[in-house]
N, C-alpha and C positions, 0 to 999 in steps of 0.2 A: 352209335356212329362215332368213329374215332375223330380226334382233333383235326388230322390232315384232311379228312373227308369234309368236315364242317367248313374248314378254310377254303377248300376247293369250291364248294357250293356257294359260299358267300362272296368270296373274292374273285373267283375264276382261276386261282392258282394256289399252290401251296409250296413252301420252301422246306425241304427235308434236309436237316443238317446232319452231316457226318454219317450218312447211311451206307455209302458204298465203301467196302473194305479197302485199305491202302494197297494190298497186293493186286487188286483188280485195277485200281487207278494206275499203279506202276506199270502193269503189263500193257494197258492201253496207251500210256504215254510213250513207252518204248517203241511200240509199233507205229505210233504217229510220228515219232522222231525219224524212224526209218523211211516212212512215206515222204516226209518233208525233205529228207536228204536225197531221195531218188528224184522227186519232182514236186516242188512246193506248190505248183499250180494245179496239181491233179491229185487231191487227197481222197482217193476212192477207197472206202473201207470194205467194199464187197469182198467176202471170203475171209475177212480178218476176225478171227474168233474172239480176240480180246475186246474188240469193239462191240461185236454182236452180244457178247456175254454181259455187257453193261445193262442190257434190257432183258435178255433171255435167261439170265441166272438170278437167283436171289441176291440182293433184296428187291431190286426193281421188278423182277418177274412177279413177285408176290403182290406188289402194288397194282400192276396191270391186271392181274387175276382178280383182285378185289374190286377194282373199278369197272372193268369191262368183261373179263373172262376170256382167256385165250381161245376157247372153243367158240367164242361169239364174235371173232374178228373176221372182217372182210379182207383186210390186209394190214400189214405193218411194215415199216421201213427198216428191214433187218440190216441194210447197209446204212448205218447211221451217218448223219451229216456231221462231218468234222468241221467245227466252226472256230476259227482262230481270229482274234482281234489283236494284231501285232502291237507290241510295246511301242509307245511314243508315236502312235499314228495320228495323234492330235496334239496341237499346241495350246488350244483353248477348249473349254468345256463345250461339247455339243452332243446331241442325242438324235438318233434317227426317229422320224415320226412314227406314230402308232399305226399298226396294220394287223390284219389277220391273213394267214396263209391261204393259198389256193385260189386267189382272185387275180385275174389278169386284165387284159384290155376289155373295155366295154364291148359286148357282143360275144365274147368267148365264154364257154361253159366254165363254171367254177368247179373246184375239186375239194369239197369239204371233207373233214375227217372228224375224229372224236377228241383226241388227246395228244398233246405234245409232252414228251418226256425229255428233259435235259439232264445230263450228268456232267459235273464240272471236274476237270482234271488239273486245274490250277487254282490258286487263291487270288482273289481280287483284293488289293490292299485298301480299297475305299471306293467312293464314287468316281465316275469318269475314268474307270480302269477297264473299259470294255464290257461293262456290266450288262446283263440281261435286264431289260426294262419292261415293267408290266403296268397296266392301268387297272387297278382293282375295280371290280364291278362292271367293267366294260362288256363282259359276256352277256349281262342282262340288257344292256343297251342294244347290242347286236341282235339279240333274240327279238326284241321289239321292232327294230328296224326292218328285219325281214318279214315279220308278221304283218306290219303295216303296209309294206310295199307289194307283197305277193310274189309269186314265182318269177316274174320278170326280173326281180332283183338278182336272180342267180346269174344273169348275163349283164348285170349293170356295172361291173368293175368293182374295184375296192370301195367299200363304204367309207364315206368321209363324214365323221361325226365329231361333235365336241366332246372331248374326254376330260375328266377331272385330273387331278394330280397323278403323276407317275411315280413308281417306286423302282429305284435301281437296286437290284439284289447284290449285296456284298457277300460273297461266298468263299468257302474253304474248299480245297481239293477234297472230293468225297461227298460234297453236297449234291443234291438233286432238286429239280423242280418238276412238278406236274402242273400243266396248265390246260384248261379247257380250250378246245379249238377256237371258240369265239372270244377268248380273252385277247384284247389288243396288246401287242408287245413290240419291242424294238431293241436297239443296241446303242449303248453310249460309246463315245470315243474313248480311246485309251491314252491317257496322259501319264500312265505309270511306266515303270521300267520292266514290267512283267507281261509276257504274252498271256492273253486270256484264251484258254483252251477248253472247249466244251464239245460234247457230242449230243446231237438232238435226234430223236426218233419220233416219227409221226405215225399214229396208230388209229385205225378206223374200225369201229364196230359195224356189224351187219345192220342194214336198215336203209330207209329211204333218205336220199340226199336232202330233200326239202325238209323232212322232219329233223334232220341234223342241224338245220339252220333255225328252225322255229320252235323246237322243243329241246331245251338245253340238255336234258338227261335221257333223250331217246336212246334206247338200247344199253344204257348204263345199268349197273347192278345196284345203284343207290340213288 
């Protein structure tokens, strides 16, 4: 098992440094700049090849294949989420609370998936620069949470647990992160002079939704 796989299993995420080629980053940045100039409130990447290629071409295509297998997917978010944390959107240090995706109001069905892939198109100069925040080991707590509560927890809204320390990822343009769906995450405020620009893809392997919540590696290849 490779180091990134070990980190993913133990921590719930892995930070891949400098894996995406500069030309892919530049192409995606150029298209995002065009989208922002046209309508900064509607950054829809559907049909944008430079964004799609961030996950559907090597190197990230290969990571997804190793982890889940493209033929084993129920769906994936080919229209990646363009996530921008504007420069100087915070005057003091703050960080959004931990959450997992796909949970809504109590009583609503949750929408679990398998893996979150993020590709960073800008460099964060340090903490509180719009950083992606993760809580190492929280995937294990969430697995236990759902096992202990049973299927009714699927309609119970966002889990509210005590989490240990968080990590703010300090990234360079071309870095990527792979996080297990059940890894708690959030975003830090941006006190820097640089917009934090990233693209996130949500990817779901075939299989039972309850198993995705109570068996961490259900339908994974390792």
